[in-house]
TORKOL-4160 file (C-alpha; in steps of 0.2 Angstrom, whole numbers, padded with zeros to 4 digits, m for minus):
409
<pt num="1" X="0378" Y="0512" Z="0296"/>
<pt num="2" X="0396" Y="0521" Z="0307"/>
<pt num="3" X="0400" Y="0514" Z="0322"/>
<pt num="4" X="0411" Y="0520" Z="0336"/>
<pt num="5" X="0424" Y="0509" Z="0344"/>
<pt num="6" X="0430" Y="0517" Z="0362"/>
<pt num="7" X="0436" Y="0513" Z="0378"/>
<pt num="8" X="0422" Y="0509" Z="0391"/>
<pt num="9" X="0416" Y="0521" Z="0403"/>
<pt num="10" X="0410" Y="0516" Z="0420"/>
<pt num="11" X="0394" Y="0524" Z="0417"/>
<pt num="12" X="0391" Y="0512" Z="0402"/>
<pt num="13" X="0395" Y="0495" Z="0411"/>
<pt num="14" X="0377" Y="0488" Z="0413"/>
<pt num="15" X="0372" Y="0492" Z="0396"/>
<pt num="16" X="0387" Y="0484" Z="0388"/>
<pt num="17" X="0387" Y="0469" Z="0401"/>
<pt num="18" X="0368" Y="0467" Z="0394"/>
<pt num="19" X="0375" Y="0466" Z="0376"/>
<pt num="20" X="0388" Y="0453" Z="0381"/>
<pt num="21" X="0373" Y="0443" Z="0391"/>
<pt num="22" X="0362" Y="0444" Z="0376"/>
<pt num="23" X="0376" Y="0436" Z="0366"/>
<pt num="24" X="0380" Y="0420" Z="0376"/>
<pt num="25" X="0361" Y="0417" Z="0377"/>
<pt num="26" X="0351" Y="0432" Z="0386"/>
<pt num="27" X="0350" Y="0422" Z="0404"/>
<pt num="28" X="0354" Y="0437" Z="0418"/>
<pt num="29" X="0369" Y="0432" Z="0429"/>
<pt num="30" X="0366" Y="0430" Z="0448"/>
<pt num="31" X="0371" Y="0448" Z="0457"/>
<pt num="32" X="0383" Y="0442" Z="0466"/>
<pt num="33" X="0393" Y="0437" Z="0449"/>
<pt num="34" X="0389" Y="0452" Z="0439"/>
<pt num="35" X="0396" Y="0463" Z="0454"/>
<pt num="36" X="0411" Y="0452" Z="0453"/>
<pt num="37" X="0415" Y="0453" Z="0435"/>
<pt num="38" X="0410" Y="0473" Z="0436"/>
<pt num="39" X="0423" Y="0473" Z="0451"/>
<pt num="40" X="0437" Y="0463" Z="0440"/>
<pt num="41" X="0434" Y="0474" Z="0425"/>
<pt num="42" X="0449" Y="0485" Z="0418"/>
<pt num="43" X="0441" Y="0498" Z="0412"/>
<pt num="44" X="0455" Y="0505" Z="0403"/>
<pt num="45" X="0457" Y="0489" Z="0394"/>
<pt num="46" X="0440" Y="0485" Z="0390"/>
<pt num="47" X="0431" Y="0492" Z="0373"/>
<pt num="48" X="0414" Y="0493" Z="0367"/>
<pt num="49" X="0408" Y="0496" Z="0349"/>
<pt num="50" X="0393" Y="0509" Z="0348"/>
<pt num="51" X="0380" Y="0512" Z="0334"/>
<pt num="52" X="0371" Y="0529" Z="0341"/>
<pt num="53" X="0367" Y="0523" Z="0359"/>
<pt num="54" X="0368" Y="0506" Z="0355"/>
<pt num="55" X="0380" Y="0494" Z="0363"/>
<pt num="56" X="0383" Y="0483" Z="0348"/>
<pt num="57" X="0401" Y="0474" Z="0353"/>
<pt num="58" X="0410" Y="0471" Z="0368"/>
<pt num="59" X="0428" Y="0464" Z="0371"/>
<pt num="60" X="0441" Y="0467" Z="0386"/>
<pt num="61" X="0457" Y="0462" Z="0392"/>
<pt num="62" X="0464" Y="0456" Z="0411"/>
<pt num="63" X="0481" Y="0461" Z="0418"/>
<pt num="64" X="0489" Y="0445" Z="0420"/>
<pt num="65" X="0506" Y="0435" Z="0420"/>
<pt num="66" X="0507" Y="0418" Z="0414"/>
<pt num="67" X="0520" Y="0405" Z="0421"/>
<pt num="68" X="0529" Y="0397" Z="0403"/>
<pt num="69" X="0541" Y="0385" Z="0402"/>
<pt num="70" X="0557" Y="0386" Z="0413"/>
<pt num="71" X="0545" Y="0396" Z="0427"/>
<pt num="72" X="0545" Y="0414" Z="0421"/>
<pt num="73" X="0530" Y="0423" Z="0425"/>
<pt num="74" X="0527" Y="0433" Z="0410"/>
<pt num="75" X="0514" Y="0448" Z="0407"/>
<pt num="76" X="0500" Y="0443" Z="0397"/>
<pt num="77" X="0484" Y="0450" Z="0390"/>
<pt num="78" X="0469" Y="0440" Z="0395"/>
<pt num="79" X="0456" Y="0443" Z="0381"/>
<pt num="80" X="0439" Y="0441" Z="0388"/>
<pt num="81" X="0420" Y="0446" Z="0384"/>
<pt num="82" X="0420" Y="0447" Z="0367"/>
<pt num="83" X="0403" Y="0446" Z="0359"/>
<pt num="84" X="0396" Y="0456" Z="0343"/>
<pt num="85" X="0379" Y="0460" Z="0342"/>
<pt num="86" X="0368" Y="0447" Z="0331"/>
<pt num="87" X="0359" Y="0461" Z="0322"/>
<pt num="88" X="0377" Y="0468" Z="0318"/>
<pt num="89" X="0387" Y="0453" Z="0311"/>
<pt num="90" X="0400" Y="0453" Z="0296"/>
<pt num="91" X="0402" Y="0470" Z="0296"/>
<pt num="92" X="0421" Y="0469" Z="0304"/>
<pt num="93" X="0416" Y="0474" Z="0321"/>
<pt num="94" X="0424" Y="0458" Z="0328"/>
<pt num="95" X="0441" Y="0462" Z="0317"/>
<pt num="96" X="0440" Y="0481" Z="0324"/>
<pt num="97" X="0440" Y="0474" Z="0341"/>
<pt num="98" X="0453" Y="0461" Z="0339"/>
<pt num="99" X="0465" Y="0474" Z="0330"/>
<pt num="100" X="0463" Y="0487" Z="0342"/>
<pt num="101" X="0467" Y="0475" Z="0357"/>
<pt num="102" X="0483" Y="0467" Z="0350"/>
<pt num="103" X="0488" Y="0485" Z="0345"/>
<pt num="104" X="0487" Y="0490" Z="0364"/>
<pt num="105" X="0494" Y="0476" Z="0371"/>
<pt num="106" X="0509" Y="0479" Z="0361"/>
<pt num="107" X="0510" Y="0498" Z="0365"/>
<pt num="108" X="0509" Y="0489" Z="0384"/>
<pt num="109" X="0523" Y="0478" Z="0381"/>
<pt num="110" X="0514" Y="0463" Z="0384"/>
<pt num="111" X="0521" Y="0450" Z="0371"/>
<pt num="112" X="0508" Y="0437" Z="0374"/>
<pt num="113" X="0490" Y="0437" Z="0373"/>
<pt num="114" X="0477" Y="0422" Z="0379"/>
<pt num="115" X="0460" Y="0418" Z="0380"/>
<pt num="116" X="0447" Y="0404" Z="0381"/>
<pt num="117" X="0434" Y="0402" Z="0366"/>
<pt num="118" X="0417" Y="0399" Z="0367"/>
<pt num="119" X="0419" Y="0394" Z="0348"/>
<pt num="120" X="0438" Y="0389" Z="0345"/>
<pt num="121" X="0436" Y="0391" Z="0326"/>
<pt num="122" X="0434" Y="0412" Z="0327"/>
<pt num="123" X="0452" Y="0415" Z="0335"/>
<pt num="124" X="0465" Y="0407" Z="0322"/>
<pt num="125" X="0462" Y="0420" Z="0309"/>
<pt num="126" X="0469" Y="0431" Z="0323"/>
<pt num="127" X="0485" Y="0420" Z="0325"/>
<pt num="128" X="0479" Y="0412" Z="0341"/>
<pt num="129" X="0484" Y="0394" Z="0343"/>
<pt num="130" X="0477" Y="0381" Z="0354"/>
<pt num="131" X="0491" Y="0378" Z="0368"/>
<pt num="132" X="0483" Y="0368" Z="0382"/>
<pt num="133" X="0470" Y="0356" Z="0383"/>
<pt num="134" X="0459" Y="0351" Z="0401"/>
<pt num="135" X="0454" Y="0334" Z="0406"/>
<pt num="136" X="0437" Y="0330" Z="0411"/>
<pt num="137" X="0433" Y="0313" Z="0419"/>
<pt num="138" X="0418" Y="0305" Z="0430"/>
<pt num="139" X="0425" Y="0293" Z="0442"/>
<pt num="140" X="0417" Y="0278" Z="0444"/>
<pt num="141" X="0420" Y="0275" Z="0462"/>
<pt num="142" X="0407" Y="0260" Z="0465"/>
<pt num="143" X="0420" Y="0251" Z="0451"/>
<pt num="144" X="0437" Y="0261" Z="0455"/>
<pt num="145" X="0449" Y="0257" Z="0468"/>
<pt num="146" X="0462" Y="0271" Z="0473"/>
<pt num="147" X="0481" Y="0266" Z="0476"/>
<pt num="148" X="0490" Y="0280" Z="0484"/>
<pt num="149" X="0507" Y="0282" Z="0488"/>
<pt num="150" X="0517" Y="0278" Z="0505"/>
<pt num="151" X="0513" Y="0291" Z="0516"/>
<pt num="152" X="0495" Y="0296" Z="0512"/>
<pt num="153" X="0491" Y="0292" Z="0529"/>
<pt num="154" X="0501" Y="0305" Z="0537"/>
<pt num="155" X="0491" Y="0319" Z="0532"/>
<pt num="156" X="0477" Y="0326" Z="0540"/>
<pt num="157" X="0461" Y="0330" Z="0532"/>
<pt num="158" X="0451" Y="0345" Z="0539"/>
<pt num="159" X="0433" Y="0353" Z="0534"/>
<pt num="160" X="0435" Y="0372" Z="0533"/>
<pt num="161" X="0425" Y="0387" Z="0529"/>
<pt num="162" X="0425" Y="0390" Z="0512"/>
<pt num="163" X="0427" Y="0409" Z="0513"/>
<pt num="164" X="0437" Y="0408" Z="0531"/>
<pt num="165" X="0451" Y="0396" Z="0523"/>
<pt num="166" X="0453" Y="0406" Z="0505"/>
<pt num="167" X="0471" Y="0413" Z="0512"/>
<pt num="168" X="0479" Y="0396" Z="0514"/>
<pt num="169" X="0471" Y="0389" Z="0498"/>
<pt num="170" X="0478" Y="0403" Z="0489"/>
<pt num="171" X="0495" Y="0403" Z="0499"/>
<pt num="172" X="0495" Y="0382" Z="0492"/>
<pt num="173" X="0491" Y="0388" Z="0475"/>
<pt num="174" X="0505" Y="0403" Z="0473"/>
<pt num="175" X="0518" Y="0391" Z="0479"/>
<pt num="176" X="0514" Y="0380" Z="0464"/>
<pt num="177" X="0512" Y="0393" Z="0450"/>
<pt num="178" X="0530" Y="0391" Z="0445"/>
<pt num="179" X="0529" Y="0374" Z="0441"/>
<pt num="180" X="0516" Y="0372" Z="0426"/>
<pt num="181" X="0514" Y="0381" Z="0410"/>
<pt num="182" X="0499" Y="0391" Z="0409"/>
<pt num="183" X="0496" Y="0393" Z="0428"/>
<pt num="184" X="0490" Y="0413" Z="0431"/>
<pt num="185" X="0499" Y="0422" Z="0446"/>
<pt num="186" X="0488" Y="0427" Z="0458"/>
<pt num="187" X="0481" Y="0445" Z="0456"/>
<pt num="188" X="0471" Y="0457" Z="0467"/>
<pt num="189" X="0452" Y="0452" Z="0468"/>
<pt num="190" X="0453" Y="0436" Z="0457"/>
<pt num="191" X="0453" Y="0427" Z="0474"/>
<pt num="192" X="0436" Y="0429" Z="0474"/>
<pt num="193" X="0432" Y="0418" Z="0458"/>
<pt num="194" X="0436" Y="0403" Z="0467"/>
<pt num="195" X="0422" Y="0406" Z="0480"/>
<pt num="196" X="0408" Y="0412" Z="0467"/>
<pt num="197" X="0395" Y="0400" Z="0471"/>
<pt num="198" X="0377" Y="0406" Z="0464"/>
<pt num="199" X="0363" Y="0396" Z="0470"/>
<pt num="200" X="0355" Y="0396" Z="0454"/>
<pt num="201" X="0373" Y="0386" Z="0445"/>
<pt num="202" X="0373" Y="0372" Z="0458"/>
<pt num="203" X="0361" Y="0361" Z="0448"/>
<pt num="204" X="0354" Y="0354" Z="0464"/>
<pt num="205" X="0371" Y="0352" Z="0472"/>
<pt num="206" X="0376" Y="0357" Z="0489"/>
<pt num="207" X="0385" Y="0374" Z="0492"/>
<pt num="208" X="0404" Y="0373" Z="0487"/>
<pt num="209" X="0414" Y="0364" Z="0503"/>
<pt num="210" X="0431" Y="0366" Z="0507"/>
<pt num="211" X="0444" Y="0352" Z="0514"/>
<pt num="212" X="0463" Y="0355" Z="0517"/>
<pt num="213" X="0476" Y="0344" Z="0519"/>
<pt num="214" X="0488" Y="0347" Z="0532"/>
<pt num="215" X="0505" Y="0340" Z="0538"/>
<pt num="216" X="0514" Y="0344" Z="0554"/>
<pt num="217" X="0500" Y="0358" Z="0555"/>
<pt num="218" X="0506" Y="0366" Z="0539"/>
<pt num="219" X="0491" Y="0368" Z="0525"/>
<pt num="220" X="0499" Y="0358" Z="0509"/>
<pt num="221" X="0485" Y="0354" Z="0499"/>
<pt num="222" X="0464" Y="0357" Z="0497"/>
<pt num="223" X="0451" Y="0354" Z="0488"/>
<pt num="224" X="0434" Y="0365" Z="0483"/>
<pt num="225" X="0419" Y="0352" Z="0481"/>
<pt num="226" X="0402" Y="0349" Z="0480"/>
<pt num="227" X="0389" Y="0335" Z="0483"/>
<pt num="228" X="0375" Y="0332" Z="0473"/>
<pt num="229" X="0364" Y="0320" Z="0481"/>
<pt num="230" X="0350" Y="0306" Z="0471"/>
<pt num="231" X="0343" Y="0292" Z="0476"/>
<pt num="232" X="0338" Y="0276" Z="0467"/>
<pt num="233" X="0324" Y="0262" Z="0474"/>
<pt num="234" X="0343" Y="0254" Z="0475"/>
<pt num="235" X="0350" Y="0265" Z="0486"/>
<pt num="236" X="0362" Y="0282" Z="0485"/>
<pt num="237" X="0370" Y="0286" Z="0470"/>
<pt num="238" X="0375" Y="0306" Z="0472"/>
<pt num="239" X="0389" Y="0313" Z="0465"/>
<pt num="240" X="0404" Y="0323" Z="0470"/>
<pt num="241" X="0409" Y="0338" Z="0458"/>
<pt num="242" X="0426" Y="0343" Z="0461"/>
<pt num="243" X="0429" Y="0361" Z="0457"/>
<pt num="244" X="0448" Y="0365" Z="0463"/>
<pt num="245" X="0461" Y="0351" Z="0471"/>
<pt num="246" X="0479" Y="0358" Z="0473"/>
<pt num="247" X="0492" Y="0350" Z="0483"/>
<pt num="248" X="0510" Y="0354" Z="0487"/>
<pt num="249" X="0516" Y="0336" Z="0483"/>
<pt num="250" X="0508" Y="0320" Z="0477"/>
<pt num="251" X="0505" Y="0313" Z="0493"/>
<pt num="252" X="0495" Y="0327" Z="0499"/>
<pt num="253" X="0486" Y="0326" Z="0481"/>
<pt num="254" X="0482" Y="0309" Z="0485"/>
<pt num="255" X="0476" Y="0311" Z="0501"/>
<pt num="256" X="0461" Y="0322" Z="0494"/>
<pt num="257" X="0458" Y="0311" Z="0480"/>
<pt num="258" X="0454" Y="0298" Z="0491"/>
<pt num="259" X="0443" Y="0308" Z="0502"/>
<pt num="260" X="0434" Y="0313" Z="0488"/>
<pt num="261" X="0431" Y="0296" Z="0481"/>
<pt num="262" X="0424" Y="0290" Z="0498"/>
<pt num="263" X="0412" Y="0303" Z="0502"/>
<pt num="264" X="0396" Y="0295" Z="0509"/>
<pt num="265" X="0380" Y="0291" Z="0498"/>
<pt num="266" X="0391" Y="0296" Z="0483"/>
<pt num="267" X="0394" Y="0284" Z="0467"/>
<pt num="268" X="0404" Y="0295" Z="0457"/>
<pt num="269" X="0415" Y="0311" Z="0456"/>
<pt num="270" X="0412" Y="0320" Z="0442"/>
<pt num="271" X="0431" Y="0331" Z="0438"/>
<pt num="272" X="0429" Y="0346" Z="0430"/>
<pt num="273" X="0444" Y="0352" Z="0425"/>
<pt num="274" X="0462" Y="0345" Z="0427"/>
<pt num="275" X="0480" Y="0345" Z="0416"/>
<pt num="276" X="0480" Y="0331" Z="0404"/>
<pt num="277" X="0495" Y="0322" Z="0414"/>
<pt num="278" X="0486" Y="0324" Z="0432"/>
<pt num="279" X="0492" Y="0311" Z="0443"/>
<pt num="280" X="0475" Y="0304" Z="0448"/>
<pt num="281" X="0475" Y="0295" Z="0431"/>
<pt num="282" X="0490" Y="0283" Z="0439"/>
<pt num="283" X="0480" Y="0279" Z="0457"/>
<pt num="284" X="0465" Y="0274" Z="0450"/>
<pt num="285" X="0462" Y="0255" Z="0445"/>
<pt num="286" X="0453" Y="0256" Z="0429"/>
<pt num="287" X="0455" Y="0272" Z="0421"/>
<pt num="288" X="0442" Y="0267" Z="0406"/>
<pt num="289" X="0427" Y="0268" Z="0421"/>
<pt num="290" X="0434" Y="0286" Z="0423"/>
<pt num="291" X="0429" Y="0291" Z="0404"/>
<pt num="292" X="0441" Y="0304" Z="0404"/>
<pt num="293" X="0439" Y="0317" Z="0390"/>
<pt num="294" X="0449" Y="0332" Z="0382"/>
<pt num="295" X="0444" Y="0350" Z="0377"/>
<pt num="296" X="0454" Y="0365" Z="0371"/>
<pt num="297" X="0458" Y="0375" Z="0385"/>
<pt num="298" X="0470" Y="0392" Z="0383"/>
<pt num="299" X="0473" Y="0399" Z="0366"/>
<pt num="300" X="0490" Y="0409" Z="0365"/>
<pt num="301" X="0495" Y="0422" Z="0352"/>
<pt num="302" X="0512" Y="0430" Z="0353"/>
<pt num="303" X="0509" Y="0448" Z="0350"/>
<pt num="304" X="0529" Y="0450" Z="0350"/>
<pt num="305" X="0537" Y="0434" Z="0344"/>
<pt num="306" X="0556" Y="0441" Z="0348"/>
<pt num="307" X="0552" Y="0445" Z="0366"/>
<pt num="308" X="0540" Y="0429" Z="0368"/>
<pt num="309" X="0552" Y="0417" Z="0363"/>
<pt num="310" X="0566" Y="0425" Z="0375"/>
<pt num="311" X="0554" Y="0425" Z="0389"/>
<pt num="312" X="0552" Y="0407" Z="0390"/>
<pt num="313" X="0567" Y="0394" Z="0393"/>
<pt num="314" X="0571" Y="0378" Z="0381"/>
<pt num="315" X="0574" Y="0360" Z="0388"/>
<pt num="316" X="0585" Y="0355" Z="0374"/>
<pt num="317" X="0598" Y="0366" Z="0365"/>
<pt num="318" X="0590" Y="0375" Z="0351"/>
<pt num="319" X="0597" Y="0386" Z="0336"/>
<pt num="320" X="0584" Y="0386" Z="0322"/>
<pt num="321" X="0579" Y="0401" Z="0311"/>
<pt num="322" X="0559" Y="0402" Z="0306"/>
<pt num="323" X="0551" Y="0410" Z="0294"/>
<pt num="324" X="0535" Y="0417" Z="0302"/>
<pt num="325" X="0518" Y="0422" Z="0293"/>
<pt num="326" X="0508" Y="0434" Z="0302"/>
<pt num="327" X="0497" Y="0444" Z="0291"/>
<pt num="328" X="0487" Y="0451" Z="0305"/>
<pt num="329" X="0501" Y="0457" Z="0315"/>
<pt num="330" X="0514" Y="0461" Z="0300"/>
<pt num="331" X="0527" Y="0467" Z="0314"/>
<pt num="332" X="0531" Y="0450" Z="0318"/>
<pt num="333" X="0532" Y="0441" Z="0299"/>
<pt num="334" X="0549" Y="0439" Z="0294"/>
<pt num="335" X="0565" Y="0427" Z="0298"/>
<pt num="336" X="0569" Y="0424" Z="0316"/>
<pt num="337" X="0585" Y="0416" Z="0325"/>
<pt num="338" X="0582" Y="0408" Z="0340"/>
<pt num="339" X="0596" Y="0401" Z="0350"/>
<pt num="340" X="0593" Y="0396" Z="0368"/>
<pt num="341" X="0593" Y="0380" Z="0381"/>
<pt num="342" X="0588" Y="0376" Z="0399"/>
<pt num="343" X="0596" Y="0392" Z="0405"/>
<pt num="344" X="0587" Y="0406" Z="0392"/>
<pt num="345" X="0587" Y="0411" Z="0375"/>
<pt num="346" X="0589" Y="0425" Z="0361"/>
<pt num="347" X="0577" Y="0429" Z="0347"/>
<pt num="348" X="0584" Y="0440" Z="0335"/>
<pt num="349" X="0579" Y="0446" Z="0317"/>
<pt num="350" X="0590" Y="0437" Z="0304"/>
<pt num="351" X="0594" Y="0438" Z="0284"/>
<pt num="352" X="0601" Y="0417" Z="0285"/>
<pt num="353" X="0589" Y="0404" Z="0275"/>
<pt num="354" X="0573" Y="0397" Z="0285"/>
<pt num="355" X="0573" Y="0381" Z="0294"/>
<pt num="356" X="0556" Y="0380" Z="0297"/>
<pt num="357" X="0541" Y="0391" Z="0289"/>
<pt num="358" X="0525" Y="0392" Z="0300"/>
<pt num="359" X="0512" Y="0406" Z="0306"/>
<pt num="360" X="0511" Y="0414" Z="0322"/>
<pt num="361" X="0496" Y="0402" Z="0326"/>
<pt num="362" X="0508" Y="0387" Z="0326"/>
<pt num="363" X="0520" Y="0396" Z="0337"/>
<pt num="364" X="0505" Y="0400" Z="0349"/>
<pt num="365" X="0502" Y="0382" Z="0350"/>
<pt num="366" X="0519" Y="0375" Z="0352"/>
<pt num="367" X="0523" Y="0391" Z="0364"/>
<pt num="368" X="0518" Y="0382" Z="0382"/>
<pt num="369" X="0526" Y="0365" Z="0377"/>
<pt num="370" X="0509" Y="0355" Z="0376"/>
<pt num="371" X="0510" Y="0354" Z="0356"/>
<pt num="372" X="0522" Y="0348" Z="0349"/>
<pt num="373" X="0529" Y="0357" Z="0330"/>
<pt num="374" X="0532" Y="0338" Z="0324"/>
<pt num="375" X="0512" Y="0336" Z="0327"/>
<pt num="376" X="0508" Y="0352" Z="0318"/>
<pt num="377" X="0520" Y="0346" Z="0305"/>
<pt num="378" X="0511" Y="0332" Z="0303"/>
<pt num="379" X="0493" Y="0341" Z="0299"/>
<pt num="380" X="0505" Y="0353" Z="0285"/>
<pt num="381" X="0505" Y="0368" Z="0296"/>
<pt num="382" X="0524" Y="0367" Z="0299"/>
<pt num="383" X="0536" Y="0366" Z="0284"/>
<pt num="384" X="0555" Y="0361" Z="0285"/>
<pt num="385" X="0569" Y="0366" Z="0275"/>
<pt num="386" X="0583" Y="0360" Z="0283"/>
<pt num="387" X="0584" Y="0340" Z="0287"/>
<pt num="388" X="0583" Y="0339" Z="0305"/>
<pt num="389" X="0577" Y="0357" Z="0312"/>
<pt num="390" X="0560" Y="0350" Z="0316"/>
<pt num="391" X="0564" Y="0338" Z="0329"/>
<pt num="392" X="0576" Y="0348" Z="0336"/>
<pt num="393" X="0563" Y="0364" Z="0338"/>
<pt num="394" X="0551" Y="0351" Z="0342"/>
<pt num="395" X="0562" Y="0342" Z="0357"/>
<pt num="396" X="0567" Y="0360" Z="0362"/>
<pt num="397" X="0551" Y="0367" Z="0364"/>
<pt num="398" X="0542" Y="0352" Z="0375"/>
<pt num="399" X="0538" Y="0354" Z="0393"/>
<pt num="400" X="0540" Y="0341" Z="0406"/>
<pt num="401" X="0522" Y="0343" Z="0414"/>
<pt num="402" X="0507" Y="0349" Z="0402"/>
<pt num="403" X="0501" Y="0366" Z="0402"/>
<pt num="404" X="0484" Y="0369" Z="0409"/>
<pt num="405" X="0473" Y="0383" Z="0415"/>
<pt num="406" X="0466" Y="0382" Z="0430"/>
<pt num="407" X="0451" Y="0394" Z="0428"/>
<pt num="408" X="0443" Y="0404" Z="0417"/>
<pt num="409" X="0442" Y="0423" Z="0414"/>
């Protein structure tokens, strides 16, 4: 068998996307969802593997800017839509796509690659590390009460049309982008993702709804949610599904949470994705009744070690030499000296003795400040040669707020 890997031509998109749908269960997407992803496709960054006229592999990359510790917005390739036909596995197709993709990202000057994984075990061998987690929860509003901060009553809430309010909501989100690692800067067309609401994916819930939070006539927060009605013989047991919630300050967010927890004819609030350090956990009277769970979210791969480590800042002074292992991208292998603080950093090659030895995967996990190098060392994945270097680097790499990816791609 001979296969050809090539850049996707627009005329091939429907066949290409059909292979992707089959790999993810074979259920066709709603026409509006399919059209959205076609519109967002950057054809010069998407790849297909072909066996004759048959597409047997798919992958792509979106152009993103990712917030890193310190607030900088760094170019990153958003790896997406990766699949290999079940008939063509174990033939090196995935490896060939990952190889081409990382080479292309490097040539484009992007020092980071990011992705969300349908199966997390796949991407570690290509140098990706889990850098951010997301939290889910279900608040039992029949048993849980909220204690909101002073000033919450001064926030005015207003029901708004989902589409007509989109610009105001995106403006709130844009102001928050520099405040948390992992957030993606707004890109043209991506506001449509938040509005995507195919009826066949609602699972009995209402269309998506929007409530704006306002203070002195200014929009200071919003939530997108839906309501799933349900009844028992004893009464209503509906649920509120929280799709998005952002506030410019704790008071605005608290007002939105209080609203969601008091929607008529409901008994629970289902939180689908929030930061692991989100403030709602400290508003509730009993977090046990909220059943919080964690899941891996954003996986990060350093395409260019030096440029990536220089792109962020460090919450404490650091001067450490890393011995980096990276068999898949050998240009990263070797010793790198990182010197940095809260104002900036430099990371250059050095012949000095290594203080810490680790693979590029561990650097990816620690990059956004959500996974500590000390924790990785406890699993044997970081080795210390100079006493004290591990704690020094681990503290420096940390972030005051947990990284979080607000939406998939």
